[in-house]
N, C-alpha and C positions, 0 to 999 in steps of 0.2 A: 960461528955466527949462525943463528937459527934462520929458517926459511923466510919468515915474515920480515925481519930487518933487511935481508938480502933483496927482497922484492921492493921494499921502500927505497933502498939505496939505488937499485937499478932504475926505478921510476924517476928519481931525482936526476940521475946522470943523463937519462934519456931526455928529460925536459931541458936540461942545460944544453945538450947537444942540439936539440931542435931549435932552441932559442938562438944559439950561435949561428946555426945554418940559416935561419930566417933573417938574422941581421946581415949576413953576408950577401943575401939575395935582395935586400931592400935597397930602394933608390935613395941615395943621398942627393938632396936638391942641388942641381948645377946653377940655379938662379933663385931669387926670391919666389916663394911658393906659387902665388896666384898668377904669375906671368908664364908659368910652365904650360906646355902645349896640351896636357890632358885636361886643363880647365878651359881651353878655347871653345869647347862645345857649349859653354854658357857665356863665357866672358866676351867672346868675339861679337862685335857689332857689324852686321853686314850693311855697309853704308851705300846708299843709292836706292831710293824707294822703287824706281822703275826696275832696276836690276833684280831687286829682291823678289818682285812678283814673277819674274821669268827664270827662276832657278839661280838667281844671283849671277847670271851671265852678263858681263859688262865690258870685257876686253876688246870686243870687235864692234861696238855700237857707238856711233857718234853721239855727243851730248854736250852738256855744259860743265860747270865746275864740278858737279857731283860725279860725272863720268871721269873727269881728269884725275880725281883722287886715286882711281883704280888703274887707269891707263892714260898717261898724259897726251898720247897721240890722238885720242878720241875727241879732244877739245875742239869745238866748232862754234861759229857765230861771230859776226863782226860787232854786234851790238852788246853793250854792257848788260850783264845778266846777274841778278842776285838770287841766291838760293838758300833756303832754310829747311832743315830736316830734324825730326824728332824720332828717336828709336825707343820703343817700349819693350821691355823684357819682363814678363810676370815672374815672380819668385818661383824657385824650384826647391825640391828636397835635396838632401845630401845625395851625392852621386851614388847610385846603386843601393840606396837605403830608404825605406819608408819612414815617414815621420813628418815633422813640421817643415814648413817652407823656410829654408835657412840661407839660400843664396839669393841675392837680389842685386839690382842695378838702379839705385834711386835717382841717378842723374841721367835723364833721358835724351840730353842734347846730342845730336849726331853730327851734323855739318852746318856751318854757316860760312858762306863764301861768295865771291864775286869774280866774274871773268869778263874779258873784253878784248878789243883789238889794241895792240901796243904800237905797231908800226907796219904799214903795208900788210904783208902776209904773215906777220908775227902775232900770235895770240898769247895771252897770259891769264893766269888765274891765281888767286890766293884764298886760302880757306883755313878755318879752324875745324878740326874733326876729331872724333874720339873712336878709334878702332876697337878698343877694349875697355870694359868696365865690369867690375864685380865687387860685391861686399859679402863677407861671410858673417852671418849673424848668430853663430852658435858657439862662440868660444867663451865659456864661463867656467871658472874654477871656484868651487866652494872652499871656504877657509873657516877657521875657528869652529870646527865641528858642525859646519852647516849654518852657523849664525851669521856669516857674512859671505860675500862672493866677490870675485874679480871678474869684470866683464870687459871684453875687448871686441872690436869689430874690424878684423883684418880686411884691408881694402886695397884694390889695385885699379888705377885709372891710367890709361895711355892717352895723353893729350898730344895732338899732332898738329903742327902748323905747316901747311904744304904750299909751296910756291911752284907754279907750273909754267913752262914755256913750250909752245907748240907751233909748227908751221908745216906747209904742204908744198910738194913739188909734183905736179901732175896728180897721179892717183896714189902717190905715196905721202903719208903724213908721219912726221917724227915729233916726239915729245920728250920732255925731261922733267921729272919731279924731284924736288929737294924737300925731304921730310925732316923737319925739326921736331924731335920727339922728347916729351917729358914723361918719364915713367915714375908715377907717383905711388908710393906705398905708405899706408898708415897701419899702425898696430901690427907690425910684422911679428909673427909668432916664433919665439925662440924658447925651446924647452929649458926649464929651470930659471926663468926670469919673468917677472911681471912688468918689466920696463916697457914703456910705450916707445917703440922704435918707429919713427917716421922718416922717410927718405924720399928725395926726388933726384932722378938721374937724367942727364941730358944725353941724347944719342942723335947723331946726324946720319941719315940714310938717303941714298939716291935711288932713282928708279927710271931708267930710260924705257921708252916704249915706241912701237911702230903700229901703223894701221895702213893696210893696202887694199884698194878697191879694184876688183876685176869683174866686169859685167855686173851680175846681180849678187856677187859674193863680196864679203869683207873678211879679211884676215887680220887679226890683231895679236900682239904679243908684248909682254913686259918682262923685265929682269931686275930683281932686287938682290944685289950681292950680299954675301955674308959680312956681318959687322961684329967686331969684338969690342967689349967695353968692360970696365971694372965697376962692380957694385959692392961697396963696403956697407954692411948693415950693422956695424958696431961689434956684433958677436960672431959674424961670419963675413969673410971677404971672398966674393964671387968673381971669377973671371968668366963673364957671360958671353956666349956666342949666339948672336941672333942669326937665324938660318938664311941661306940662299933660298930665293923663291922665284919660280918661273911660272908665268901664266900664258896660255895660248887659247885663242878662241876663233870661231868661224861662224859667220851668219850668211843666210840665203834669203833674199827678199823676193816676193812675187805678189804683184797686186798690192793689197793692203795687209799682207801677211809677212811675218818674219820668223824664220826658224833659226835657233841658236844652239851651239854646242861649245863647251869650254872645258879645259883641264888646268888644274893648279898642282904644282909639285913644290914641296917644302922640305928642305934637308935638315930635319931635326936630329938626325944621327950625329951631326957635327956639334950639337949642343951637349949631348950625352950619348954614350954608346948604348944605353938602355932604351933609347927612343928609336922608333921606326920613322922612316921618312913618310910624309903624308902625300897621298895622291888623291885629290878631290876631283870628282867628275860632275858636270852640270849640263842640263839641257833645258831649253825654254822655247816658248812660242808666244807670239803676240799678234793681235789683229786689231786694226783701226777701223772703226765705224763712225764716220763723220768726226765729231770732236772727242770721242772716247776711244781709248786704247785699252783692250782687255789683255791680261797676261796670265800665264800659268807655267809651271816648271817643276823640275826635280833637282835636288842636290845631294850627292852621296859624299859624306865626310867621315872617313875612317879614323879610328883612334890610333894613337902613337905609343901608348903604354898601358899595360895592366899589370898589377902586382902591388907589393908592399912598398911603403916609403917611410922614411924617418925624418923627423923635424930636426932642424939645426939645434944644437945644444950649447948652453952656457955651462962650462964646468965650474961647479961650486961645491964646497965642503960645508956650507952653512946648514946645520941640522934642521932649522925651521924651514928653509927653502926646499930642502930635499924631502921633508915630511909632506908638504902639501902636494908636491909633484909626483910622489910615489903612486898615487891613485890615478894619475893621468897617463894615458898611453903615449909612448914616445913617438908613435907614428900611426899610420892607417893603411888602408888598402883601396886601390882603384881597380874596379872591374872593367868590363868592356865599355868603351865610350863611342862605338860606331854609331853613326846617325844617318838617317835618310829623311830629307826634308821634302815635303810637298809645299809648293809655293803658289800664290795667286796674288793678283793685284790689278789696278787700273789707274789710268790718269785721265784728267779732263783738261782739255786745252781751251783757254779763253783768250780774249784779245790781249796779247802782250805777255802771256804767261801760262802756267799750268798748275793744277793740283794733282798730287799723286798719293797712292796708298799701296803698300805692299805687306804681305804676311807670309811667314814661314812656320811650319809645324812639323816636328819630328814624329815619325810613325813607327820607329823601331822600339822606342821606350827605354833604351839604355840610359840616356840623359834626356828626360822628358821636357823639351823646351819649345817655347813659342816666341817668335820675334815679330814685332809689328813696326811699321815705319810709315810716317805721314810727312809730306813735304809740300812746299810751295815755292815756286820760282817765277820771276817776271823780269821783263826788260826794263831797265831803269828809264829809258827814253819815253816809255809809254805812260809814265806817271804824269807827264805833261798833257797827255791826250785826254779828250773828253769821253772816249769810249772805253777807257780802262776799267776792267772788272765787269764789263757787260757780257753776260752769258747768253750768247745767241742760241736759238733753238736749231 
């Protein structure tokens, strides 16, 4: 064998070895793609406009139904209260890649809920909320030598119906959330098939919480235990582990000021060994001047995975199907998704209710995202009053 064929053979063998090595190190999805934690940096909706403005610190601050979604023990108020919130996330580019805006969240609804007194010291709340939403607008495969194309819009919505019970004994408040979750998937991407795979899976999760007041300090904590469920997407059968989550927060109030600090821990390593656990740190400040409360904060949200991944595959020997898919990559690559959010917001209190606005902006640039939230809440009893919606100076 001459030198040139030897070099060509060596190059082919090296390419095969590198390809096998890359496949061995690639992530095979432990759950349908867009519910995975490396997409949380866009898909996650930080619900509660007040909390968003102060670094999304919410575990140790009393509030209405919007606070109860995050920590049931923070629920307060004897009067019936209704709350509505919209979350807006402008589209972003592919993670770590310049190009068109291809991730979006066209359904902006965040929370709609009501809370009130059930019996003596027992409070209750019920809400519909959407903790996650994302649509991928860039899955197009050309067919017939470019004369036609197949277009899909892989979508993930997490619909959540939350029931809350809460009560207090002295300075200690206890609460319990029951989350009824509907994980909705549309156009799930499976390699070597153009079938439209749509699925909805029901998951029940619980979340106990506590809130303790000592002098000018509040301490709050919640616990969401690990939950396992089966998700069969026709071509792949996933045994999904939704991770354990712990939240703990501390607030200190003085005068019209409030300082807040909080930490979240999520055990994503139980979902897959390739994932790191996530430890999120938050800090916030707010000051009230007459009817307006001004807010600012920081939130550090580290990534849980960087590296290659492979799509689930439908095994087929159909020559036509294999032909079209040969030019499509089997997987992709996720780089760093660490984020540091700067946040700001304000709320305006009027007779019987409030208007609130919150904003978050990532400043690291790994996943260049902005989240906006607008909300309105009011006591139902005040609808009968003649001074409802009067904005005093």
